[in-house]
Steps between C-alpha positions, in 0.01 A plus 500: 500500500643837396521747785347842450752783465570679826343839544742792515586606854632845415527762229858576391625853443741601224858542619575764238309807382759669280679374188775697329508534122846649469483822695117505498322355806176323412282516812201273555328760717507758220394245238189396694406861569539574128295192408224619731498845339478350152203280600327792675534725195382224266191419708428867569526583131261220409246610760535868410417432137198297612383808695515707181843652556765570239748225409843559650373736770594279797848451355539875466379568853728226635794728418366721780368235738795260508784743586285676759395164643855367529619818674199502732544134586864549585435812710235318704731204559793715609288718729337202670830309527720800581716333771647267236619800304539789745505337845800382698714283275281583201625583152328805342638409157287183502188715483575545129568131432154412384629179340555352847121498551263729680201661326205593722172450315335786691754753373496346153122532465489847657774659291410289197153650534654846485674403177172361363321824593761710320489283189120477503461878519738549211315247283142580603441162663251428780722398792231291680427309178872447445543375857220247453653379174847441642407370847502125412833541321657680794420226749610234250830688462537497878458121495769460234734739680488288815712240319781756518475485880535122480823533302626755755418267792299777667155576643455162660291429808547339837620144556259224402477121486249501215592284197531812284752664733757710318876447510691828540868558429736714699496778243756757390293777341812679373585208271147373443576144602515267799795498739724198437656274761858370500400225254344752262142397583219752543421550870140451609344662805378242754138392471225578250298819462159609376531585126319832537613603152305200368196573717484852361563380144203260518282757677574759231419259217170429676429874533567547128251226411237645734541846348460366147188307602344794690566738212344264248204422726410852619696739272582738784677827432615836634805351671306243703676199348832656601360557850394135511851397400645708783253358754561139398876538483528668840278240665746234386807707575375544858522133597805429285685790661428351842703191401810687381815524710720728290602839638220755516401810693244429774222718638321395822647153469387439142693526176446831322368322191225340710375844603538625143290208376224583748493871413515447123234226518265738685564774246434269204174370644384852584573618146321198351183559702485877444578469128232233451239730655600816319602365160345158430575320179800545275645790302388519139791726398855413604699743285456860394444533128794658321480705185672364194 
């Protein structure tokens, strides 16, 4: 009788996140972030055209949203993790090393929204309609980007004995690879850890599917699909954040991102309810007509 294959008892982590092509470092973190952006623009473009928008508009506006979002994400990360950069023993120069990881979604969405607002005003685009069109792509991009955290051996949770526990290497962020022992083998930290990057990846994929279904079923507008994205994402981020053990600022005994999730969730729900009462339905015009 053939024995059934044994179930995996852990999830391995990559022991290298950077490969050098001559003098050029190819970083997994950057590649996954870039892949997420490409998917978000593709899906947003497809949905924008379905809303009656001009072809290529989302791609054009991405030239505003993406740089603003990257800068905003980095600023939020540095501000909320300031001891690592500016505290005792910190290295201020590392604040600029975005390739080592560290993009806060709150700052990315906030400042990316500023970039979207600037671009939308210049092109005569309805910002709420644009936000609804790109919301599923944004959360799908977040899911893809979490694979970069896996390659960087970061954002893991507390110790666990679950069969999907994550192996974590003793990591050298300056080289983008695991620390090696005297025999040249990658050093693993003792025990297994909650793969919070994977939890958030799966949660975000689920949020994307829910948004697509809700939009098809009820055709909501005026920024409410974006508000729903924010509410669903923050509800997941709340419990996932509670599992994480990486360095973070704390307020009243809780991680800052837990409080941020609560506040942003409340704001998103409030906007959704008020908008539904004041402006039911969906916009019929998403772009200002331009003269030829």
